[in-house]
N, C-alpha and C positions, 0 to 999 in steps of 0.2 A: 138668370144666373148673374147678369152684369148688373144688378141692383145690389148684389153683396160683393165684398171684399174677394178678391183672390187671395189663395193660401200659398206662401211660398216657403220652401225649407232651404236652409243653408248647410252644405256638408263641407268642413276642412278636412282635407287629408293631408296628414304631417305627423311623423314620429315624433318631432320634438314636442308640438301643441298637444298631441294626444297624451305625453306624459306629464306635461305642465300647461294646462289650459291657460294660465295668465300671460303665456308667451304669443298668443294667437293676437293678431291685429287685423285680420280678413273679416272676421263677424260683424264688428260694429262698423267697419268701413263700409261693408255690403249693406248692411240695415241702414246706414245713413243715407246710400243710393235710393233703396226702395222708398224711403220716408220724404226725401226731397225731390225724386224725379218721377214718383211713382203716380202722380195725379191722385192720391188717396185712394187708389185702386187697390192696394197690396197690404197683407198682413204677414208679417214674418212669423208663423205659426210654430217652426221648429228649428232648431240649431244641433249640431252634433260635430264633435272632433274625434276622427280614427286615425289610426296609423296606416301606412302605405301597405295596405292588405286587399288583394283581388276579392277574398271571400267577405272581408269586412265592408267593403265599400258597396259591393253588390248586397249584401244583407242589409244595409242601412238604406239603399234606394228601395229594395222590395218591401220593406216596412212602409215607406211612404206611398210606394205606388199600388201595392196590391191591398191594401186596406179597404173597409167599406166607405170609408170618407177619405178619398185619396187627396193628395196635395196636389195644386195646379201646376208648380212649377219647382223644379229641385235646380239648384246652382250648387257645384262644387268646386273647390278651390285648392290647388295643389296636384302634385302628380302629373301633370301633362308636357313635362320637357323631356329631355334625351337621357336624363340619367338612368343607370341600370335599374333603380328601384321607383321609378316614374311609371305606374302602371294604371292610373285613372282612366286612359283612354282604354286599354284592354279590358278593364274590368265594366265598364259602362257599354262599349259596343254590343255585346252580345244581349244586352238586356233591351235595346233599343228595336222596337216595331217599324217605326218609320224614321229615317233619316232626315235631318234639316239642314242641307249643305249650306243653304243661303244664309242663314244666322251664322255659321261657322265662318263665311265669306266676310260677313258685314263684321264681325269681332275682328277677325284678324286685319281687314283694311283700315278699320279706324284706330288699330293699335299701330299698324304699320305706319300710319301718318306721324305717329309718336317718336319711334325707333325702328330701325330695320331688325332688331333682335327680335320684335313681336313674331316673326316668322319661326322663330326656335321653338314656339309651343306648338302642340297637336290637339288642339281642341276638337271636341265632339258634341253634337247636338242632334235631337231627336225628341219623339214620342215615344213612351211605353205606356201601353193600355190609354188612360186619360189624362197622363201627366208628359210635362215638356221638361227636359233634362238639358241642362247646359254645363260644360266643364271651363272653368275660367283659370287662369294662371295662379300660382300660389303667392306671389309677391301682392301685397294689398293694392298699390298703384296699378299693377296690370290687371288684378281682378275688377278692381272698379271701372278702368276704362273699358274694360271688354263688357261689362253689364252695362253701363251708360250707353254703349254704343247700340243696344238693341232692347233696352228696357221698355220703351214706350211701344214698342211693336209688340211686345209679347202679351198684353191682354188679350188682343184679336186672336194670336195662335192659340193660348190657353183654353179660350171660350170654345174656340171649335174643336180642339183635341178633347174637351169635354163633353163631346156630343152634340153640340149645336147645330142646328141647320145652317148651311153656308148662303144658302138663297138670300135670306132675310138679313144677313150679316153684310152683303154686299149691295144692298139697295142704295143708290146714290154714287156707286162707282169709287174709283180709287181716289177722288178727290175727299169724298166725304171721311174716307178711310183716314186719310192723312190728317184731316182737321180734328177728328176724334182723337187720334193718337197724339196730336200736336206736333207733326213732322211735316216736311215739304219734300218735293222731289229735288230741290237743290240742295238739301243738306243732307247731313249724315243722321241717323235715326234718331239721335238725342242731343244733336249738336256736340257731342264729347270732343269731336276734332275740331276744333274752333278756328284753324287757320294758322296758327302759330306752333312751332314745334319744342319740345321740352329737351333739355341737353342731357337728361338722365337716361340710364338703361334700366331695363325690365328684367328681373330673375323670374322667368315663368316658370319655374319648377322648385320644388325643394329638394335638397340634396341631404337626405335620409334614409332611414331604413325602410325595409318592405320586401314584395315579393318580385321578382324579375318576371315580365310577362312577355309575350311574343311581340316582335317591331316588326311592323308591316313596310315594304318600301313603296307603298303606294297610298294615296290618301284616301280617306273614308268616303268622301263625294264621288270618288271615281268608280268606286265598287258598287254591286247591286245592293239596294235600299232594303231588301229582306230575302231570305231564301225560301222565296215564292214559286212552287214548282209550275204554277201557271204560267210563270213568265219565259219558260222554256230554258234550253240548255245554254244560251248565249248568255242569260242574264244571272246564271248560278255565282255563287263564291268560287272564284279560284284559289282560296284557302280558308281553313276554317274560321269563322268570327268567334270560336269559343276558345277562350284562353286554356294552356296547357297546365293543368294542376298536377302537383304531386299526389301521390297516393294518399298519403296522411290527410292532406286537404279534402279530397274526395271521399275519403271515410267519414271526415267531420260533418261534411254537407249530408250525407245519408244518415247519420245519428241524428242531425237537426231536424231533417224533414221526414224521416220515417215515422208514420202515425204511432200514437201510443197504443199499447196492448188494449184489446176489448175483454170484459169480463163476462163470462158465461157461467150458468149453472150446469153441473154435469153429473149424472149417476154414477155411482163407484162401481164400476165394470172393468172389462179388459181393454176397453176403448182409450182408458185414462193413461196408458203408458206413452211415455214422451210427454206428457201436460206438465206446465207449472201451476202450482197454486197460486190464487191470487188474493186469498184470505188464510189467516191461521185455521187449523181444524181443532176442534176440543173433543174429547171423549164424551160420547153419548152414554156410555156406561162402562162401569168398573171391569178390569180384566186381571184375575177371575173374577166372574160375578158371584162365585158361591167358595168357601172354604173347600179346597181341594188337596187330596194326597198326592205326593210327588214321588210315592213308591208303591210297588206292590206290597201289600202286607195285612196288618190289623188295626182297625181304629179302636182307641181303648178310651176310656173315662176315667180321670185322674180323680182318686177320691177326695173327699172334703179334707181329709189329714194334708192332702198336698203330697204324699208319697205313694208312689205306684209301687206293687208289690207283684215281683214275678211268681209264676205257679200256673196252674192250669184254670182255662178260663173256657165257659162255652161260648160257641160261635153262634151268636143270637140272629145276626142279619148279614145281608150281603149287599155290598154298593159297589155298582159297576158304571164305567164312564159312559152313561146314557141317562136321557131324561127319564124321571120318575121319582114317584113319591117314595121318602126313605123314612121310617118311623124313628122315634128316638131310642137313643141307646142308654140303657140303665147302667148305675153302677154296678161292678161287677161281671159286666157282658164284655163281649169283644163283637167286633163285626168285621168280616172279610173284605177287601176294599182293593180296587185295582187303580194304577195310576191315573191321575186326572179325574177321578171320581168324587163326589161331593160327600164331606163327611156328614155322617148321620147327626141328628140334632142331638146335643149332649155330649158328643164326643169332642176330646181335647188334643190327641195326639196320634199318632201311626207308628207302629212298632213293625219294622222291616221283616218281611218274611224270612229272610235270613236269621233272625233272631229268635225263630220258634220251631218246633216239632209238632207232627201231629201227634196227639195224645189217643183220641179214640174217633169212630166215625159211625154214621147213620146204619141202621140194621140193614139197609139195601147196598150200602159200600160206597155209594154216590157221592156224598157229603161229609164234610166236617163235623164233629160233632163237639169236641173239644180239642183245644189247641194249648200246648204248654209254651208259656214264654219266658224263655231264659234270662231276661235281663230286668233289672229294677232301676236303670239309670235314665228311664223315659221322662222326658219333660214336657211340659204343657206347650203346644204348638210346634213340637217337633215333627219334621217331615210333613208339614202342612203350607200349603201355599194360602196366604191370608186374600182375603177380599181386596182387590185393587194393589196388590202387591206388585202386579206388573205395570198397570194403567189404572189411575184413578178416575172416576166421574169427574168431567169437567177440566180435566189436564189438558195444557196444549200437547197434541202429540205430532203434528207437523206446523211449520212457520211458512208465511206467504214468502214466496220465491223459491219454494223447495221444489224440486222436480219429482216426479213419479216416474221410475226407471221400468224398462219392461224386464230388467232381470234381477232388480232389488227388492226387499222386502215391504215397499211402500204399500202398495195395494192390500199384502196381509194385513198390514198394521192398521189400515182403515177400514176393512172388513171387519177385523176382531173386535172393534169397540161399537159396531153398529152402526157407522156411518154410511148413509145411504146417499148424500149429495152433496158435492164441494163445488167451490167457486174457483174457476180455472182461467187462464188468459187463452183466448181464442187463438187456435192455430191458424195463420191466414192459407187461405185457398190460393193457390198459384195456377196461373194460365201459363201456358207456353206455346209460341208461335214460331214459324219460319217465314220469312218474306222473300219473295222473288219469283219471277215466271220462270226462270232456269232450274228451281227445285223440284224435284220429283221424290215421291215417296222412296224411302230406302229400300223397300221389299216390292216395288213394281218389277213384275218380270220383263224379262228381255234386253238388250242392249241398250245403250243411251245414244241419243242424237246427239249431233253437233252441238255443244253448249250447254247440254243438261249436266245437272250436278244432283247426286243422291243426297237425300236429306239427313245427314248425321247428327246434326246439331239437336234437333227437337227430340228424338228418343234419348239422346245422350242426356239433355237438360232434363227432360222429366224423369229419368232414372236416378239423377243427381239430387232432384227435390225430393221424391219419394225415399229415398235412402237416408235423407235427414229427417225423417217422419213427417213431412207435410204433403198435404192432399195435393195432387197434381192434375190439372184439367188439361187436355189435348186440344189445343185450339187450330190445329192444323197448318196448311201451307196457304200464305194470302199472296194474292197477285200483286206486281208491283204497279198499281193503280190507287191513285189518292182515295176516291169514293169506296173502293173494294177496303181499303186499310182501315178508313175510318169507320165504316159500318162493322168490322170485325171487333175493332177495339171498344166501340161503344156498347156493343151487344156483350164482349167478355166482361166488362166491368160490372154489368148487373150481376155476374156470377162468381166473379174472383176478386180477390182483395190485391193482388200483385200480378203484374204482367210481365213475362219475359220474352223477348224478342232477338232473335239473331238476323244480323245482315240487314243493310238498309241504313247504315249510319255513317257512312264514308261520305265522299265528296262528288258521287257519281250522279247523272242527271235523275235517276231512277232511285235515288236513296232518299226515301220519303218520310222516313220515320219522325225525324226532327219538325220539319214544316208541318207534318199531320198532327204532331202533340201540340205543338206552340198555336197553329192557326185554326185546325179544324174543332181541337178538343178544348182549347182554352187552357192548355196546361202550361206548367214553368218548367223549364230544361235547368236544372241547378248546375249540371257540368256537362259538357259534350266532348272533351278529350282530356286524357290523363297521361301523364309522363310516366308511361312503364312500356315494357316489352313481355309478352305480346299483350294488345288489349287497348291501343291507343286510342280508338273512335269511342270507348264505352261512353254511353249515355245514361245519365240519371234524370227522373223527371217526375214530378207529382200532378195529378189529372184530377180536377174537382168533380164530383161525382154525386148524383142523389143517394141519399140515405135510403136504405130499403125499406125501412120502417116509416118514412115520411118522406112526402114530396117537397116539403118545404125545407128541410135541411140538406145541407150538402158536406160531404166528406173527402177529404183528399186520399187517394190511392196511388202507389207508387208503380212506376214501369221502368224496367231496366231494359235498354237496348244494348245488346252486345254485339261485339262484332261476327262477322259471318266466318271468319275463320274457325275451324273448329277448336283448335288448341286454344285460341284467343277467348272464345265463349266459354269454355270450362273453366280457365283460369279466373276470368272476371265473374265467373257465378260464384266460386270459392272465396272470392277475395272480397267483392262487393255486395252481391244478394244476399248471401247466406247471413252476415250481420244483420242484414236489415230484416229477413225473416226471423232471425233471434230475437231481435228487438221486438217485434210485433207479437211474438210468442212468449214475452216475458223470461226468456232464457238469458242468463247471466254466467260467466261473460260471454257476449256475443262475438260469433265467428269462429276460425279455426284456432285451436291453440298453438302458441309460438314455442319453439323449443331451440337450444344451440346444437348443431351437428357438426362433426369434423368431415369435410371432404376426403373420399378415398383416393381422388385422382386431380389433377390440375382443371379447372374449370375457366373458360375465357370469359371477360365480362365484355358487355357491350358497351362500346365507348359514348353513346349518345343518350341511352335511357336505363333505369334500372330494369333488371329482369328478373322474372318469376319464373325460375328454370324448374322444371319437372324432374324429380329424383325419388328413390328408394331409399327409405330410411330404416335401419336396423340398429338392434343393440351390439355393440362390440364385447368383445370377451371382457374388457375391463370395465364393463358396466357403461361407457360413454355411448354416445348415439354417432352412427357413422352415416353418411349420405352417398349414394352412388348416382350418377347421372342417366337419364334414360336415354341419352344419345341425341340424335338431331333435334334441334328445338324449334323448326319452322313454325309459325303462327297456323299454317294448313295442315302442319302434321299432328293428326289425332293419335297417331301412334306412339306420340311421345307420353302418352297418358297410360301406355299399357304396362301395367304392374306398378304405377306412382302411387306413393303413398305420401308425398310432400311436395310443396312449392319451396325451393332454395330462394331467398331474398337476397338476388346479387346487387351489389352496387354498380352504378356505371362507372366506368373508368376504361383505361388503357390496360391490356396486358391481361394477367391470370391470377385468378386466386388459386394459390398452390394447394397442393396435397396435404392434409393434416391440418390446414387452417380452419378456423370455425366460423360458420356464418349463421344467421336466424334461417329457419324453417318453419313453414306452416304445414302442421300435420293433417292430411286429408283421411288418413286411413290406420289401419294398425301398424304397429312397429314390429317388425319380425327380429330375427336373430342372425348374426353372420355365420 
């Protein structure tokens, strides 16, 4: 690998430069550093400029680190200061598998030799998968000095991070490493701090727009390097490394990373209910397929003169609405016909039975012999349903994206034109499991032992999945042991498309979902905390799995790790899991319908987080929608869902939303009446 140039990427984080790239000065400065001090070992393979957004930063980095040909080194510039909109460290830290505090120390020491204000930066360094990541200040001078301080050391780090064996690299000891890098023990890494001090100050952050991220009061290097369960409880995180995302940002990540729908061929039968068509459907045959009467009466033949005469006619034929051959009707004859029956060949119109009287009958008195027709105003085609008058062969009867409801006429329409098979979006199969040695089946007889908790989440979530017309697989209760959890998840992904877990996503030493997903399954956690109540620890991840039809191809499957508190689990299922299931099933719009409702009483707001308040929605006498709270809203209180038909989207704030004021509501069930 050392015979080839290492690939670097430069990511500038700046609201101003993202709107006008011509204002950026960092990219050319950093490119110049690679060219002049890189010993011809580097190729700047990619550059990008993005705004101060946690999601945008993470998306750019993942694009470079998670591809089939990952970048060796990513350097970011900007967003590392103390301004409220500087969020680069918060965006980068959760992506890092192994932190590199030594590089952080080297950059700060070198820059501190220039100005004490260098300590106002919050750099992060570490390895994600096979890529080294460094965050540099936003000012061109600060970024240049930080990169110069460590650049000559980075090839060695990048080669190791990419998977090279350490032993051959270290043959010859430290002296050889220093000689190869062009540094010495008595100097800074690249000689950037050359003994004299500059009189200028550095601005190590951009004061521009973006998203506010959490600010830790301790340094990255003083915290655990990773959420490794094997390190024991003394080395676990004391605060979550995952940035707190707004609900809208979390939903965008779910939309972005949910796999697209898979198309299947399906027979036209009652199992189609709830499916969405993946292709237009064309009529295989016309409806009706023959000229048919739309009334009970008598088929007649219009004379060649074009004028039908009233009078007495012999009943020569009988045509019922059943299969069979019908002989041709001659001029001057009529045929008794029932509604829906085919017109005899030669017939032109049908006279309603109301416009006739019986004239004579057969000798046995069982059949009509002659019938008098009382009107001469019969026109050709009267009371006749023509071939294809309902649906013509080849016409599009349903379009891609339309649903086949369980109460509508779509199934009847498909059946009426002879459709035997349609293309539909496969509905994902969902597996549901609970985690925790303290969890016991809800129906186990006998009293609880100290610490035991009945499993309410699993049966509740299974019911919620099935009530939304998705197949649910019960994966049972899994022990709080890393190996047991990994084995269960691996085997489950062989038979389901989506896994929903509850519990094990907080900060306890036995909360193993996130490390198991990241470390054991090679998955990517797209978010691990959401700014909402209840449901803050909600986690969404994708896990690469082998495609069922080919061991060579791999597909991403989704996993939602919901909080263990019952109300939190149900709220987050409806808010986050359901839109993902809808997308995979081709259902548009995805998620719960949103409506405006008026409160029937004052509702207190939570001052810290937006709240999804359980409520009952009904139609008021004036036709508007009114919402009633279900009472106490603790996240452990599943009783708050008793009778609930909606989630009120309550904003964060002090005080109350007053009676009569309107808020958004997400409808989970049928709307009643006041």
